[in-house]
N, C-alpha and C positions, 0 to 999 in steps of 0.2 A: 296721347292727344295734346297734352300740355306742351311737350317738347316740340311737336310739329308746329303748333300755333306760334310758340315763342320764336322758333328759328325763322319761320316765314316772316313774322313781324319785324324781327331784328334785321333780317336781310333787306327788307324794304327800307328801313331807317338808314342802314349803312349805305345803301345805293343812292339815296336821295339827300344825304346830309354829310357834312364833314365833321363828325364828332370824334374826339380822341377816345382812347380805351377807357379812361376813368368816367367820362360822360356816358359812354355806352353801357358801362356797368351800372350806373345810377338809373338809366332808362330801363335796363333789363329788370332791375330790382323792382322798380315801380310797376312795370308791366306784369311781372309775376304776381305781385300783390293784387293788381286789378283783375287778372285772370282768375285767381283763386277766389276772390270776393264774388265775382259774377257767377262762376260755376257753383260755388257754395250756396249763393242766393237762389239760383235756379232749382237746385235740389231741395232746399228747405221749403220754398214756395210750392213746389210740386207735391211734396209730402203733405203740406198744409192743405192744399186743394183736395187731395185724396181723402184726408181725414175730416174735411169740411170745417176747417178752422182757419181758412185763408185770411179772413178779415181780422181775426184775433191775433194771428201771427204778425201781420203787417203793423197793427197798432202797437204791439209789444216791441217790435223792431224799431219803430220810430221813437217811442218813448225811451227805450234803453239807449239808443245811440245819442240822444241828447245829453245824457249824463256821461256816456262813454267818451265823447269827443274831448272834453276838457280834462278828464281824469285819467285817460289812457288805460293802461293795464297790460297784463301779460299776453303774449302771443304764443301759440303752440309751436313747437320746434318742427313738427311734421304735419303735412297737409291733411293726412287722414285723421290725426288727432284733432286738428282744428275743425274738420268736418263733423266728426263724431260729437265733440263737445258742443258745437253750434246747434246740431240737431237736438241734443238733450236740452239745451237752454231754450232755443227758440221754438221748439215744438212742445217740450215738456212744461215750461212755465206758463205759456198761454192756456194750456189745459188746466193747470192748477188755478190760475187766475179766474178761469171761467166758472169753476165749481166751488172754490173755497170762499168762506165768509169770515171776515175778521172784524171785530168790534173796533170802534174808533179809539177806545182806550188802549187796546193792544197796538193799534197803528201808531199812536203817539209814542208809546214806550219804545217800540221797535224802531220807529223813525228817528227818535233822538239818538239811539245807539248807533244807527247807520250813519247819521249826519256826523257824529263825532268820529266815527271810523273813517269816513271819507275825508274829513278835515285833517286827520292825522296822517293818512297814507297817500292822498292824492297830491300831485300827479305821480303815477307809477310808470316809469319809462322802461325801455328794453335796451339790450346791449347794442342792437342795430340802430336804434333811434334814441340815444340819450338826450334828455332835456337839459342842456348845459347852461343856458342863460338863466341866471337867478331870478331876474324880473319876470321872465316867462313862467318859471315854476311857481312863483308867488301868485301871479295872475291866475294860473290854472287851478291852484289850490283854492283860492277864494271864489273863483267862478264855479268850481265843482261844488263847494259847500253851499253857495247861494242857490244853485239849481237843486241840490238835495233838499234844502229847506222848502223851496217852492213845491217840490214833489210831495213832501209830507202834507202841506196844506191842500194840495190838489187831491191827495188820497182821502183826506178827511172830508173835504167839502163836496166832492163829486158823488152823486147818488148812484151812478151806474157802478155796480159791484165789480164788474170785470175791469173797467178802466181804472177804477180806484185801486184795485189790486195790482194792476200793471205798474203804477207809480211806485208802490212799496217794493214789489219784487224786482223791479229794475234796479233799485238801489241795493237790494240784497245781493243780486248777481254781481253788480259792479264792485261792491265791497269785497266780495270773494275774489274778484279778478285783480284787485290792487293790493291784496293782503300779502305782507312779507312772508308769512308762513306758507302761503300757496306757491309763491315763487320758489321757496325752499323745497317744497314737496315735489315740484317738477324739475328740480335741480337747475333753476334759472337764476342768473345774477340779479340782485336788487340794488336800487340806488345807483344805476349804471352811470349817471352823470359824474359821480365821485371818482369812479375808475377812469373815466375819460379825462377828467381834470388832472388826476395824478399822472397818467400816462403821457399827457401832453404838457406837463409842468406848468399848469395854469393856476 
């Protein structure tokens, strides 16, 4: 299905534009990412609807992506691994957030650890999208840390147990996604911008 959709879309683009091969490769890469994101989202939301946790999944998705955007993190090397891990995260954690109760004291302790972890490791790039510009890396680091601190305050101050947990567990998940040890576990290169700078003599 993916191959059919991609080939049809790329043929439309080729027939109506004068892009060179490099530009077409960039467009194809972007379209593949968009296709995988949409299909993955459809599957996850469908499962959430069946399990009657659609609202919870949407809320967790929104909160998680706020911290994900500036801190980035690893991407699975295969689409089925990405889908499986996304189902575990975006179905499993909303269920946990729904039923688990954490004291404010525990949230503060855990939150401080997660903020320090995010400050140390964000942003975590990939070999396909290295964050080369130093100013951008510094901006993303401080932006991620600031958002993480806001999340901790939200988790403590919000009375709704589910939403409160979403803020804490979104930080927990993202801390996992940017951890050097996790990159190593999946045999993925870390600090990819350094490799890019070395290879390009910058």
